N, C-alpha and C positions, 0 to 999 in steps of 0.2 A: 247802788241806786235801785229804785223799785223796778223789778223785772217785768211787772205787768204793764208798765207805762213807758218802757225804754228798750230800744235795741241800739247798741253801740258797736260799730265795726271799725277797727283800727288798721290803717295802712293796707286796706284791700283784702285782709285775711278774714274770710267769712266765718268768724267765730264771735259770738255775741259776748262782749266783755262787760255788760252793764252790772253784773253782780260783783265784779272785781273793782268797780269804780265807786268812789265816795261822792265826787262832785266834778263838774266841768265848769270852767269859767272862760268867758270870752276875753281875749286880750287884743290890744291894738295891733294893726297890721295883719289882720286875717289869721290870728293865732288862737289856739285853745290850750288852756292849762288844765291838765287832767290830774286829779289827786286820787291815787289808788287806796284801797282799804288798809294796806300795810304802811301807809304814810309816804310812799314814794310819790314824787310829783314830776311830771314831764310836760313839755310844751310841744304841741303838734301844729302843723299847718292845717287849717280847716279842710283843705282838699284831701287830707289823709284821714279824715274822721267822718264816718257816716253815723249820724245821730237821728234816730226816728222816735217820735213821741206820739201821744194821743191816738192809740190804736182803736180799731173797730173790733168788736166781738162778733165773730161770724159763726154761722150754723152750717156745718158740713155733715150733719147726721145722715143725709141721704147719699153720701159719697164714701167710698173707700179712699184713703190717702196712703200712698206708697212712697217710701224713700229707699233708694238703692234696691228696688224690687221687694222690699219688706213692708208689710202692712203696719202702719202706725195704729196702735190699739190702746184702749183704756185711758184715753185722755179726757180731761174734764172740760176744757175750754180751749178755744183757739183765738189768738189775737192777731189781727191783720194790720201790719205796719206798712201803709202806703202801697199795698198790693205788691210789695217787693219781698218782705220777710213775713213768715208766719211763725208765731211762737205758740207752742203747745204747752198747756199746763197739765201736769199729772198729779197724782196723789202725793202727799207729803211735801207740797209746795216745790215740786221739781219742775223746771222749765227747760224746754229744748227749742232752739231757734233753727229754722230751716229757710234757705232761700227758696222762694216760690218756684223758681225755674228748675229746681232739683226735685220737685214733687210731682207725682203722677196722680191724677184724680180719676176714679172710675165710679160711675153712678151705680147705686143700688137699684136694681131693676125689678125688684119683687112686686112693685105696684103697676108695672106695665101690663096692659091687657093680655098680650100674647103670653107673657111669663105666668101670669095668674091662671090663664086657661090651661097651660101645660101642667102646672103644679096641681091644679084641681083634678085634671084628668089622671095624673099619676096617683093621686090620693084615692080616686075611685077604683083604679086598677088594684090597689093594695087591699081593697075590701074583699076581694075574692081569695085572698091569701089567709090561711089560718095563722093565728098568733101574729097579727099584723101590727101590733102596738109599736114595735120597734121601728118598722118601716115608716109608719105615719109620723112618729116623733122626728125621724131623720128628715122627712120631707118638710115638716113644719119649721125645722131649724135651717133649712137651706137659704143662703143669701146668694142671689144671682148677680154677679158682677157684669158690667157692660161688655167687657171684652172676653167673657167666658164662652166656652163652647156651648154650654147649656143655653145661654142667651141667644147665641147665633142659631142654635137649633130651633128655639122657640119662635124666633122671628124670621126663620127661613133665610138667614143671611149666608152667603158663601164664605166658608172658612178661609182664613188667610193662607196663601201658598208661599212656599219658600223655593228658592232656586236650587234645583236638585241636579247635581252633576255626576251622581253615582251611576255605575254600570250594574245593571241587574242581570242575574242569571235566572232563567225560566226553566225549572226542571220538569216541565210538562208542555205538551203541545199547545200552542197558542198562535193566533194570527196577529197582525200588526195593530189592529184597533184594540184588541184585548190587552196587549202590552202597553199601549199608550194610556189606556184607562187605569192600569195599575200604577204607572209612573205618576199620573196626575193625582191619584188618591194618596200615594205615599209622600207626595210633596206638600200635602196639607198638614196643618198643625195637629188635627185629630182625624186620621183616616177612617172612613166609613165604607165598608164593602157590602154591596147588596147583590146576592145571586142565589140560585137554588143550591141547597146544601150539598147536593151530589156533584156539583160542578166545581167552579173555580175556588170557592172558599175552602173546600175540603183539601184540595191540592195545594193551595197557597199556605194554609196554616198547619 
């Protein structure tokens, strides 16, 4: 069956079978007869078949889409089936169907005012560097994701903290507040230490 217009899930197993199926026919008593491409024919209760048709084509160009923490790239089109399944079309007429609940969406924040201001500032800084073509090209290629440390820095958001149960050894003299500050920083996703070079940073690193 046409993969652009159909998603068929059998017996609750989240694998789209539409390309394996030639046709579906309604039978009396709430049954469906499914004929597969190889000629096999089976009868299913309608409750064991999810059949979605008439998808909407959606534009997610301003978002990054992740599946199992991996970025889905180079797709040509996305078909939305009842906001439950998303089918991605790739080159060579390849289709991959995902349950929407298994996908993670992160906004591309390059057009946010705070991010644009930060990137423009960094580009101006590179102007004082000799042979800065490489740096400028790298900055122009940066895509800032919503959950990235760069976005949090640009928007002055507090980085996410993790529960830290480790015991630290301090090989230098320190008071209680200094030790607490180090623990707080090390519990963040991306620690940032600020101090005069001759003091804590030199001893810590």
